C-alpha positions in Angstrom: 124.1 62.1 165.7 124.7 58.7 164.1 127.2 58.2 161.3 124.4 58.0 158.7 123.1 61.5 159.7 126.6 62.9 159.8 127.3 61.5 156.3 124.0 63.2 155.0 125.0 66.5 156.5 128.6 66.4 155.1 127.4 65.3 151.7 124.9 68.2 151.7 127.5 70.8 152.6 129.8 69.6 149.8 127.0 69.4 147.3 125.8 73.0 148.0 129.4 74.3 147.8 129.9 72.5 144.5 126.5 73.7 143.1 127.2 77.2 144.1 130.7 77.3 142.5 129.9 75.3 139.4 126.7 77.3 138.6 128.9 80.3 137.5 131.9 78.4 136.2 131.4 79.5 132.6 130.1 82.9 133.4 132.1 86.1 132.6 131.9 88.1 135.9 130.7 91.5 134.8 129.2 93.6 137.5 125.7 92.9 136.1 126.4 89.1 136.2 127.9 89.2 139.6 125.5 91.4 141.4 122.3 90.7 139.4 122.8 87.2 137.8 122.9 88.9 134.4 119.2 89.8 134.9 118.2 86.3 133.8 116.0 85.0 136.6 112.6 83.5 135.9 109.7 83.7 138.3 110.1 80.2 139.8 113.7 80.9 140.8 112.8 84.4 142.1 109.9 83.0 144.2 112.0 80.2 145.6 114.9 82.5 146.4 112.6 85.0 148.1 111.3 82.3 150.3 114.7 80.7 151.1 116.4 84.0 151.8 113.6 84.8 154.3 113.4 81.5 156.2 116.3 81.3 158.5 117.2 79.0 161.4 115.7 81.6 163.6 112.4 81.0 161.8 112.5 77.2 162.3 113.5 77.4 165.9 111.5 80.5 166.8 108.2 79.6 165.1 108.2 76.1 166.7 108.8 77.8 170.1 106.1 80.4 169.4 103.7 77.6 168.4 104.4 75.8 171.7 104.0 79.0 173.8 101.3 81.0 172.1 100.0 79.0 169.1 99.2 79.8 165.5 98.8 83.5 166.1 102.6 83.9 165.3 101.7 82.6 161.9 100.4 86.0 161.1 104.0 87.0 160.3 103.9 84.4 157.5 100.4 85.0 156.0 100.7 88.8 156.3 104.0 88.4 154.4 102.0 87.0 151.5 99.9 90.2 151.4 103.1 92.3 151.3 104.5 90.1 148.5 101.3 90.9 146.5 102.1 94.5 147.0 105.7 94.0 146.0 104.6 92.2 142.8 101.8 94.6 141.7 102.9 98.0 143.1 106.7 98.1 143.3 108.1 95.5 140.9 106.9 97.4 137.7 108.9 100.5 138.7 111.9 98.5 139.8 112.1 96.6 136.6 111.4 99.5 134.2 114.0 101.7 135.9 116.7 99.0 135.5 118.1 99.7 138.9 120.7 97.6 140.6 119.9 98.5 144.1 116.9 99.9 146.1 118.9 103.0 147.1 119.3 103.7 143.4 115.5 103.8 143.1 115.4 106.5 145.8 117.9 108.6 143.8 115.7 108.4 140.8 112.5 109.3 142.8 114.1 111.8 145.2 117.9 112.6 145.4 121.4 111.2 145.7 121.5 112.0 149.4 118.4 109.8 150.0 120.2 107.1 148.1 123.3 107.3 150.3 121.5 107.3 153.6 119.3 104.3 152.6 122.4 102.4 151.6 123.9 103.1 155.0 120.7 101.8 156.7 120.5 98.7 154.4 124.1 97.7 155.2 123.4 98.0 159.0 120.3 95.9 158.6 122.1 93.2 156.6 125.1 93.1 159.0 123.3 93.2 162.4 120.0 91.4 161.6 120.3 89.1 158.6 123.8 87.8 159.0 124.9 88.4 162.6 121.8 87.1 164.4 121.3 84.2 162.0 124.9 83.0 162.5 124.3 83.0 166.3 121.0 81.2 166.1 122.4 78.6 163.8 125.5 78.0 166.0 123.2 77.4 169.0 121.2 74.8 167.1 124.2 73.0 165.8 125.9 72.9 169.1 123.0 70.7 170.2 123.5 68.5 167.2 127.3 68.1 167.1 128.5 69.4 170.5 130.8 72.0 168.7 131.2 75.2 170.6 129.4 78.3 169.3 132.4 80.1 167.9 133.6 77.1 165.9 130.1 76.5 164.6 129.9 80.1 163.5 133.3 79.8 161.8 132.5 76.6 159.8 129.1 78.0 158.6 130.6 81.3 157.6 133.5 79.9 155.6 131.2 77.5 153.6 128.5 80.1 152.9 131.0 82.9 152.1 133.0 80.8 149.7 130.3 80.2 147.1 128.7 83.6 147.6 132.0 85.4 147.0 133.0 83.2 144.1 129.7 83.1 142.3 127.8 86.2 143.2 124.0 86.4 143.0 123.5 83.6 140.5 125.3 81.1 142.8 123.2 82.4 145.7 119.8 82.0 143.9 120.7 78.6 142.4 121.6 77.2 145.8 118.6 78.9 147.3 116.3 77.1 144.9 117.8 73.8 146.0 117.7 74.9 149.6 114.0 75.8 149.3 113.2 72.2 148.3 115.3 70.7 151.2 113.9 73.2 153.7 110.2 72.5 152.8 110.9 68.7 152.7 112.5 68.7 156.1 109.7 70.7 157.7 107.0 68.5 156.1 108.7 65.3 157.3 108.9 66.6 160.9 105.2 67.6 160.7 104.1 64.2 159.4 106.0 62.4 162.2 104.5 64.7 164.8 101.0 64.1 163.6 101.6 60.4 163.3 102.6 60.4 167.0 99.2 61.9 168.2 97.3 58.6 168.4 100.0 57.4 170.9 98.7 59.9 173.4 95.0 59.2 172.8 94.3 61.8 170.1 92.3 60.3 167.2 90.4 63.4 165.9 90.6 67.1 165.6 88.1 67.4 168.5 90.5 65.4 170.7 93.3 67.6 169.6 91.5 70.8 170.6 90.8 69.4 174.0 94.6 68.9 174.7 95.8 72.3 173.6 95.7 75.7 175.3 92.7 78.0 174.7 93.0 79.8 171.3 96.2 78.0 170.5 95.1 77.3 167.0 93.4 80.7 166.4 95.1 83.2 164.1 93.0 86.2 165.2 93.1 86.9 168.9 92.4 89.8 171.3 93.0 88.1 174.7 95.2 89.9 177.3 98.3 87.8 176.5 98.1 88.5 172.8 97.6 92.3 173.4 100.6 92.4 175.8 102.8 90.6 173.2 101.7 92.8 170.4 99.9 90.0 168.6 96.3 91.3 168.8 94.4 91.6 165.6 94.8 95.4 165.5 98.6 95.2 166.1 98.9 92.8 163.2 96.8 95.0 160.9 98.5 98.3 161.8 102.1 97.2 162.7 103.0 94.3 160.4 102.5 96.2 157.1 105.1 98.8 158.3 107.6 96.0 158.9 106.6 94.3 155.7 106.9 97.4 153.5 110.6 97.6 154.6 111.4 93.9 154.6 109.5 92.6 151.6 109.3 95.7 149.4 112.4 97.8 150.0 115.1 95.7 151.7 118.0 95.0 149.3 118.7 91.5 150.8 115.2 90.4 149.8 114.3 92.5 146.7 117.6 92.0 144.9 116.1 88.8 143.4 113.3 90.8 141.8 115.8 93.3 140.4 117.5 90.4 138.6 114.4 89.3 136.8 114.6 88.6 133.0 111.2 90.3 132.3 108.6 92.4 134.0 106.3 89.4 134.1 108.9 87.4 136.0 109.6 90.3 138.4 105.9 90.4 139.2 105.0 86.7 139.3 108.1 85.7 141.4 106.8 87.5 144.5 103.3 86.1 144.0 104.8 82.5 143.9 106.7 83.3 147.1 103.4 84.5 148.6 101.9 81.0 148.0 105.0 79.4 149.6 104.6 81.6 152.6 101.3 80.0 153.4 103.2 76.8 154.3 105.2 77.8 157.4 102.0 78.0 159.5 101.4 74.3 158.9 104.9 73.0 158.8 106.8 75.3 161.2 104.2 76.8 163.7 101.8 73.8 164.0 104.6 71.3 165.0 105.2 73.6 168.0 101.5 73.3 168.9 101.8 69.5 168.5 105.0 69.6 170.6 102.9 71.1 173.4 100.5 68.2 173.3 103.1 65.5 173.1 106.0 66.8 175.2 104.8 69.6 177.5 106.1 67.7 180.4 109.6 67.4 178.9 109.9 70.9 177.4 110.8 73.4 180.2 111.8 76.2 177.8 109.8 76.8 174.6 113.1 77.3 172.7 113.7 73.6 173.3 110.6 72.6 171.2 112.3 72.0 167.9 115.3 70.0 169.3 112.9 67.9 171.4 110.7 67.2 168.4 113.8 66.2 166.4 115.3 63.9 169.0 112.0 62.3 170.1 110.3 61.8 166.7 112.9 61.5 163.9 114.7 58.2 163.2 118.3 57.8 162.1 118.8 59.1 158.6 115.8 61.5 158.7 117.6 63.5 161.4 120.3 64.1 158.9 117.8 65.4 156.3 116.3 67.8 158.9 119.8 69.0 159.9 120.3 69.7 156.2 117.1 71.7 156.2 118.4 73.7 159.1 121.6 74.3 157.2 119.5 75.4 154.2 117.6 78.0 156.2 120.8 79.4 157.7 123.0 79.5 154.6 120.4 80.9 152.3 119.7 83.9 154.6 123.4 84.6 155.2 124.3 84.3 151.5 121.4 86.7 150.5 122.5 89.4 153.0 126.2 89.0 152.1 125.6 89.5 148.4 123.3 92.5 149.0 126.1 94.2 151.2 128.7 93.7 148.4 126.2 95.1 145.9 125.3 98.2 148.0 129.0 99.1 148.6 130.2 98.4 145.1 127.3 100.2 143.3 126.0 102.7 145.7 129.3 103.9 147.2 132.4 102.9 145.2 130.9 103.4 141.7 129.5 106.8 142.7 132.8 108.0 144.3 134.6 106.9 141.1 132.2 106.7 138.1 135.0 105.4 135.9 135.4 102.3 138.0 135.5 99.2 135.7 133.3 96.2 135.9 136.3 94.1 137.0 137.1 96.4 139.9 133.5 96.6 141.0 133.3 92.8 141.3 136.7 92.8 143.1 135.4 95.4 145.6 132.2 93.4 146.1 134.3 90.3 147.0 136.5 92.3 149.4 133.4 93.8 151.0 131.9 90.3 151.5 135.0 89.2 153.4 135.0 92.3 155.6 131.2 92.1 156.3 131.5 88.4 157.1 134.3 89.1 159.6 132.3 91.9 161.3 129.2 89.7 161.4 131.1 86.9 163.0 132.3 89.3 165.7 128.8 90.6 166.2 127.2 87.2 166.3 129.2 86.2 169.3 127.3 88.8 171.3 124.0 87.1 170.5 123.9 85.6 174.1 123.2 89.1 175.4 119.7 89.0 174.0 116.9 87.2 175.8 115.0 86.2 172.6 116.7 86.4 169.2 113.4 86.3 167.4 111.9 89.3 169.3 115.3 91.1 169.1 115.2 90.9 165.3 111.7 92.3 165.2 112.6 95.0 167.6 115.5 96.1 165.4 113.1 95.9 162.4 110.7 98.2 164.2 113.5 100.8 164.3 114.6 100.6 160.7 111.2 100.0 159.0 109.1 103.1 159.6 111.2 105.8 157.8 112.0 103.5 154.9 108.4 102.4 154.6 107.2 106.0 154.6 109.5 107.2 151.8 108.9 104.2 149.6 105.1 104.0 150.1 104.4 107.7 149.5 107.1 107.8 146.9 105.1 105.6 144.6 101.6 106.8 145.6 102.0 110.5 146.3 103.1 113.2 143.8 103.7 115.6 146.6 106.7 113.9 148.2 109.9 116.0 147.7 113.6 115.1 147.9 113.9 117.3 151.1 111.0 115.4 152.7 112.6 112.0 151.9 116.0 112.9 153.4 114.4 114.5 156.5 112.2 111.5 157.0 115.0 109.0 156.7 117.4 110.8 159.1 114.9 111.9 161.7 113.0 108.6 161.6 116.3 106.7 162.1 117.3 108.9 165.0 113.9 108.6 166.7 113.9 104.8 166.1 117.4 104.3 167.6 116.3 106.4 170.6 113.2 104.2 171.1 115.3 101.0 170.7 117.8 102.3 173.3 115.0 103.2 175.7 113.9 99.6 175.6 117.2 97.7 175.3 119.5 99.6 177.7 117.4 99.2 180.9 117.2 95.4 180.3 121.0 95.1 180.5 120.7 95.8 184.2 117.6 93.7 184.7 115.1 96.7 184.8 111.8 96.8 182.8 112.1 98.4 179.3 110.6 101.8 179.1 108.4 101.7 176.0 107.4 98.0 175.9 107.0 97.3 179.6 106.3 100.7 181.3 104.3 102.3 178.6 102.8 99.1 177.4 103.5 99.6 173.7 104.8 96.4 172.0 107.2 96.4 169.1 104.5 96.2 166.3 102.6 99.2 167.7 105.9 101.0 168.1 106.4 100.5 164.4 102.9 101.9 163.7 103.4 105.0 165.8 106.8 105.7 164.4 105.4 105.4 160.9 102.7 108.0 161.9 105.4 110.4 163.1 107.5 109.8 159.9 104.4 110.4 157.8 103.8 113.8 159.5 107.4 114.7 158.9 107.3 113.6 155.3 104.2 115.7 154.3 105.1 118.7 156.5 108.5 119.0 154.8 106.9 118.3 151.4 104.4 121.2 152.0 107.2 123.8 152.5 109.7 122.6 149.8 109.6 122.8 146.0 107.5 120.3 144.2 109.2 117.3 142.6 110.1 117.4 138.9 108.2 115.4 136.2 111.3 113.2 135.8 111.0 112.2 139.5 107.3 111.6 139.2 107.9 108.9 136.5 108.2 106.6 139.5 104.8 107.5 141.0 101.4 106.0 140.1 98.9 108.5 138.7 96.2 107.2 141.1 96.1 104.6 143.9 94.3 102.0 141.7 96.4 102.4 138.6 98.5 99.3 139.3 95.3 97.2 139.1 93.7 98.8 136.0 96.7 100.0 134.0 96.9 97.1 131.6 94.4 94.9 129.8 93.5 91.8 131.7 95.0 88.6 130.1 93.0 86.0 132.0 94.7 83.1 133.7 98.1 84.3 132.4 97.8 87.6 134.1 99.8 88.3 137.3 96.7 90.0 138.8 94.8 86.7 138.5 97.3 84.9 140.6 97.5 87.8 143.1 93.7 87.7 143.4 93.8 83.9 143.9 96.4 84.3 146.6 94.4 87.0 148.4 91.2 84.9 148.3 93.1 81.9 149.6 94.3 84.0 152.6 90.8 85.2 153.3 89.5 81.6 153.4 92.4 80.5 155.6 91.8 83.3 158.0 88.1 82.4 158.2 88.9 78.8 158.9 91.5 79.7 161.7 89.9 82.8 163.2 
């Protein structure tokens, strides 16, 4: 790193810290202001914050590595996310906004029971601690070790202190304001790297798309694949169609870390349009994060011995002084936005779903104070957990494997909660608990043997990759859900206020308002995805 790049990075860190703290300087910190930004967010801020809280350093490093190794097929995680954001905007957001909930577990209490709320809060805190914060910290530390030569622990400590400071001081508003800035920096950095990578292609004799196709691996720019490698890695077309929606229903539609931005919308229209805007943004990573990895294969396949080196090699070989600093700032943006989002969601879950319910008379001031204490404790625990990241072979796959454990029971109770009037409170709790136990067992069956160098049981021996594991676990959870619903008392009319009368009601419930209607933009996004899939099939 040259002095110019270091100056850019330090300036960026100071600027983000200042923006985060000053954004709430004149705000009176009630619980609503601290945890939900006073329910004042418009659709642009919501969409940008959804995008930024999702894209972590793991994405930037992992997608480039995946592009180098397998190609654009990993981009299905991005484009299928757009489909799930449409579902969030059209199906779930109306219920979330109308019920004026502060947390996703609170929605389960309204639809099912307080016990379902408590267990989901427990699962959500585990997800935020072990996935969103812990693994992101470790991935970021590894990247910045290559930039600055700072050891992993000190990198984790520096990143944690800066991010935790403005998150704890300013609450959700500070998080989303900084996320909006970070979205711009993140996209700009990724676009710059992509432009430099494409500009380098003529230097190796590539002057057309036909030339480019001749220098890449077979199917490396195909999104839809059914070859043996894709099947074994769980990236076949049927794994994407069956498995990803289960992961997506949890992550995009019912995970507090992500959906908290929608809960803070100032209107139902903003709550719905925000996810659709984020869906359009999620089209970009295929071209500015995965494609550079494919170009990296063409340019530097002789230099890159490990696919995880793809992004560092691209940065060091292609970016000039000054631009490296901008891209490092983009990496920081990805890292800090993800950690801040998860940290704020943890404090919200504990303060509202646990502390407030244990002591209903708890004042706003004490709720905010508890939220701040929780953020400090969670950050310390996440730092401790993040130092164990080296025990995993691939962080990107480890995160998805953990998601495959958490997602199926949560996806089941949320999906059928809004679409089926038969789901009972007993079925919800039974599904969450049994699904969690089965999922943990499946994860242990895969993870524990690998510690001693043996093949994993489900993935390797049985040949069921993580996405198909998510699908089959969802099927088991669905059987449990409807079996228990069949033998328990029907839900009350009050509970069924949060269920659509028929599967298509979310599309035809309101009069169409033309180009100002959220369904118009949702349709435009869906058509855009179909066209893109046809072009890159």
